[in-house]
Backbone as CSV, one residue per row, in Angstrom:
resi,resn,N_x,N_y,N_z,CA_x,CA_y,CA_z,C_x,C_y,C_z
1,MET,-19.055,56.051,-2.322,-17.856,55.245,-2.265,-18.263,53.779,-2.176
2,GLN,-17.663,52.971,-3.044,-17.958,51.540,-3.034,-16.866,50.800,-2.279
3,THR,-17.293,49.822,-1.541,-16.328,48.966,-0.849,-16.487,47.552,-1.358
4,SER,-15.406,46.835,-1.341,-15.490,45.430,-1.758,-15.585,44.561,-0.516
5,PRO,-16.295,43.469,-0.617,-16.428,42.590,0.549,-15.081,41.982,0.924
6,ALA,-14.909,41.729,2.204,-13.665,41.130,2.691,-13.499,39.709,2.177
7,ILE,-14.609,39.022,2.013,-14.577,37.646,1.507,-15.203,37.660,0.120
8,PRO,-14.459,37.181,-0.891,-15.036,37.196,-2.236,-16.268,36.308,-2.326
9,PRO,-17.190,36.643,-3.233,-18.376,35.795,-3.405,-17.988,34.368,-3.750
10,ARG,-18.840,33.436,-3.412,-18.580,32.006,-3.594,-18.204,31.655,-5.029
11,GLU,-18.868,32.269,-6.035,-18.590,31.916,-7.413,-17.194,32.356,-7.845
12,ASP,-16.628,33.373,-7.188,-15.277,33.808,-7.511,-14.217,32.927,-6.868
13,ASN,-14.601,32.171,-5.874,-13.649,31.362,-5.122,-14.192,29.941,-4.999
14,PRO,-14.288,29.211,-6.110,-14.872,27.869,-6.037,-13.974,26.913,-5.250
15,CYS,-14.593,26.100,-4.464,-13.861,25.101,-3.693,-14.193,23.718,-4.236
16,ALA,-13.169,22.913,-4.333,-13.384,21.534,-4.771,-14.077,20.761,-3.654
17,SER,-14.846,19.778,-4.034,-15.508,18.939,-3.040,-14.460,18.110,-2.306
18,PRO,-14.764,17.665,-1.095,-13.815,16.815,-0.369,-13.430,15.561,-1.162
19,ILE,-14.371,14.996,-1.894,-14.061,13.804,-2.693,-13.061,14.153,-3.787
20,ALA,-13.263,15.284,-4.457,-12.346,15.706,-5.517,-10.952,15.977,-4.964
21,VAL,-10.883,16.571,-3.777,-9.588,16.833,-3.143,-8.887,15.510,-2.829
22,TRP,-9.614,14.568,-2.239,-9.037,13.252,-1.942,-8.548,12.587,-3.221
23,GLN,-9.356,12.633,-4.280,-8.959,11.990,-5.532,-7.673,12.597,-6.073
24,GLN,-7.585,13.913,-6.024,-6.395,14.588,-6.530,-5.169,14.232,-5.693
25,LEU,-5.305,14.275,-4.388,-4.183,13.952,-3.509,-3.805,12.475,-3.598
26,LEU,-4.801,11.599,-3.593,-4.524,10.164,-3.709,-3.805,9.840,-5.015
27,THR,-4.246,10.443,-6.100,-3.604,10.208,-7.392,-2.134,10.583,-7.325
28,TYR,-1.846,11.753,-6.785,-0.458,12.215,-6.672,0.354,11.315,-5.741
29,LEU,-0.174,11.071,-4.557,0.564,10.295,-3.554,0.818,8.862,-4.011
30,LEU,-0.199,8.210,-4.544,-0.045,6.817,-4.976,0.947,6.698,-6.127
31,GLU,0.872,7.618,-7.091,1.790,7.574,-8.231,3.222,7.850,-7.813
32,ASN,3.418,8.917,-7.058,4.767,9.364,-6.736,5.453,8.573,-5.638
33,HIS,4.684,7.993,-4.744,5.297,7.282,-3.621,5.251,5.761,-3.751
34,TYR,4.287,5.242,-4.512,4.137,3.786,-4.594,4.035,3.250,-6.019
35,GLY,4.011,4.119,-7.013,3.924,3.679,-8.399,2.580,3.074,-8.768
36,LEU,1.530,3.479,-8.069,0.182,2.956,-8.315,-0.712,4.041,-8.907
37,THR,-1.773,3.607,-9.548,-2.794,4.552,-9.990,-3.984,4.439,-9.049
38,LEU,-4.845,5.412,-9.122,-6.051,5.391,-8.295,-6.880,4.146,-8.594
39,ASN,-6.887,3.713,-9.849,-7.653,2.524,-10.244,-7.086,1.227,-9.673
40,ASP,-5.859,1.273,-9.159,-5.260,0.092,-8.528,-5.763,-0.110,-7.106
41,THR,-6.555,0.818,-6.614,-6.992,0.799,-5.219,-8.516,0.883,-5.135
42,PRO,-9.055,0.605,-3.962,-10.506,0.764,-3.778,-10.957,2.221,-3.901
43,PHE,-10.011,3.159,-3.840,-10.357,4.577,-3.879,-10.752,5.065,-5.268
44,CYS,-10.759,4.176,-6.235,-11.257,4.565,-7.564,-12.770,4.770,-7.514
45,GLU,-13.403,4.256,-6.483,-14.852,4.421,-6.286,-15.112,5.612,-5.357
46,GLU,-15.894,6.565,-5.824,-16.185,7.750,-5.012,-16.866,7.401,-3.697
47,ASN,-17.702,6.360,-3.711,-18.407,6.002,-2.475,-17.439,5.497,-1.404
48,VAL,-16.342,4.885,-1.805,-15.336,4.426,-0.833,-14.680,5.634,-0.171
49,ILE,-14.344,6.623,-0.976,-13.762,7.850,-0.426,-14.760,8.512,0.519
50,GLN,-16.015,8.608,0.105,-17.035,9.241,0.940,-17.209,8.498,2.266
51,GLU,-17.162,7.179,2.236,-17.275,6.390,3.471,-16.128,6.710,4.426
52,HIS,-14.918,6.856,3.891,-13.771,7.207,4.734,-13.948,8.605,5.335
53,ILE,-14.381,9.542,4.511,-14.607,10.905,4.995,-15.680,10.903,6.084
54,ASP,-16.789,10.212,5.828,-17.887,10.153,6.802,-17.460,9.501,8.110
55,ALA,-16.554,8.535,8.029,-16.080,7.839,9.225,-14.992,8.622,9.958
56,GLY,-14.564,9.750,9.374,-13.539,10.566,10.019,-12.133,10.022,9.857
57,ILE,-11.930,9.166,8.877,-10.605,8.597,8.620,-9.816,9.593,7.786
58,THR,-8.615,9.905,8.235,-7.798,10.857,7.487,-7.222,10.201,6.242
59,LEU,-6.850,11.031,5.294,-6.255,10.539,4.061,-4.970,9.759,4.351
60,VAL,-4.154,10.274,5.254,-2.902,9.596,5.618,-3.192,8.210,6.181
61,ASN,-4.150,8.114,7.087,-4.477,6.816,7.679,-5.063,5.858,6.654
62,ALA,-5.856,6.383,5.730,-6.445,5.536,4.693,-5.360,4.934,3.805
63,VAL,-4.412,5.763,3.382,-3.314,5.258,2.538,-2.421,4.318,3.336
64,ASN,-2.106,4.689,4.557,-1.219,3.841,5.360,-1.842,2.481,5.669
65,PHE,-3.165,2.416,5.731,-3.830,1.123,5.880,-3.538,0.248,4.662
66,LEU,-3.629,0.833,3.466,-3.301,0.081,2.244,-1.839,-0.347,2.231
67,VAL,-0.971,0.546,2.679,0.465,0.246,2.731,0.709,-0.965,3.617
68,GLU,0.076,-0.971,4.778,0.248,-2.082,5.711,-0.398,-3.362,5.184
69,LYS,-1.609,-3.255,4.680,-2.350,-4.430,4.212,-1.645,-5.129,3.052
70,TYR,-1.140,-4.345,2.105,-0.535,-4.927,0.903,0.995,-4.872,0.907
71,GLU,1.564,-4.468,2.049,3.017,-4.376,2.212,3.654,-3.573,1.075
72,LEU,3.081,-2.404,0.826,3.586,-1.541,-0.237,4.947,-0.973,0.137
73,VAL,5.754,-0.743,-0.875,7.097,-0.193,-0.693,7.155,1.147,-1.412
74,ARG,7.737,2.121,-0.748,7.858,3.442,-1.368,8.923,3.414,-2.451
75,ILE,8.617,4.057,-3.561,9.557,4.099,-4.677,10.260,5.449,-4.775
76,ASP,9.934,6.349,-3.890,10.498,7.698,-3.962,11.738,7.867,-3.093
77,ARG,12.261,6.800,-2.597,13.450,6.850,-1.742,14.658,6.357,-2.519
78,ASP,15.770,7.034,-2.353,16.988,6.659,-3.067,17.814,5.670,-2.257
79,GLY,18.058,4.520,-2.855,19.022,3.558,-2.350,18.934,3.196,-0.883
80,PHE,20.032,2.700,-0.386,20.144,2.224,0.989,20.450,3.386,1.919
81,ASN,19.854,3.349,3.072,20.087,4.353,4.092,20.304,3.611,5.401
82,TRP,21.208,4.097,6.223,21.492,3.402,7.473,20.287,3.410,8.402
83,GLN,19.408,4.376,8.229,18.198,4.405,9.033,17.128,3.565,8.355
84,GLU,16.301,2.942,9.170,15.177,2.187,8.614,14.229,3.163,7.929
85,GLN,13.836,2.828,6.713,12.958,3.705,5.956,11.525,3.186,6.036
86,SER,10.688,3.980,6.626,9.290,3.593,6.787,8.557,3.701,5.454
87,PRO,7.706,2.731,5.156,6.927,2.804,3.920,5.706,3.723,4.049
88,PHE,5.436,4.184,5.260,4.210,4.931,5.523,4.316,6.404,5.141
89,LEU,3.172,6.980,4.809,3.095,8.408,4.525,3.051,9.189,5.829
90,THR,3.478,10.436,5.741,3.408,11.342,6.883,2.592,12.564,6.486
91,ALA,2.283,13.383,7.468,1.562,14.626,7.193,2.373,15.524,6.265
92,VAL,3.695,15.470,6.364,4.559,16.267,5.489,4.396,15.827,4.036
93,ASP,4.272,14.524,3.803,4.049,14.027,2.441,2.757,14.601,1.860
94,VAL,1.719,14.653,2.668,0.435,15.187,2.208,0.549,16.690,1.964
95,LEU,1.260,17.381,2.826,1.470,18.814,2.642,2.201,19.088,1.329
96,ARG,3.230,18.309,1.059,3.963,18.453,-0.210,3.064,18.130,-1.400
97,ALA,2.208,17.141,-1.256,1.275,16.787,-2.329,0.282,17.922,-2.559
98,ARG,-0.179,18.538,-1.481,-1.103,19.670,-1.616,-0.443,20.806,-2.398
99,ARG,0.803,21.068,-2.085,1.523,22.129,-2.796,1.726,21.750,-4.259
100,ALA,2.143,20.509,-4.521,2.423,20.053,-5.888,1.172,20.037,-6.764
101,THR,0.023,19.781,-6.168,-1.224,19.710,-6.934,-1.944,21.055,-7.015
102,GLY,-1.386,22.063,-6.374,-2.006,23.383,-6.413,-3.106,23.587,-5.394
103,LEU,-3.287,22.627,-4.505,-4.312,22.765,-3.472,-3.844,23.632,-2.313
104,LEU,-2.535,23.882,-2.260,-1.959,24.736,-1.223,-1.085,25.754,-1.921
105,LYS,-1.412,26.983,-1.759,-0.625,28.043,-2.386,0.592,28.333,-1.528
106,ALA,1.729,28.497,-2.166,2.996,28.731,-1.450,3.017,30.073,-0.774
């Protein structure tokens, strides 16, 4: 009787590198929330992304630093709202981006 391993072999379940994941998420988040491309930011350089990862800076904090520094405005919000609309990303935004990019299976 043959049994299959509980965890599939590595080649059957390839994982993207942390840099590739950041690039994919940054591309989605910047385009959909701020109308920017990855090339509009320092994150077009892989070494910049790696430095953030090595320093333990989260993706949300990295983007929100750019938002604050350049006073970016979100373009994904409809019209006027009585509540103040924050330009900053949240963990929910990243979760939605993960789902939209296929990095998180529903």
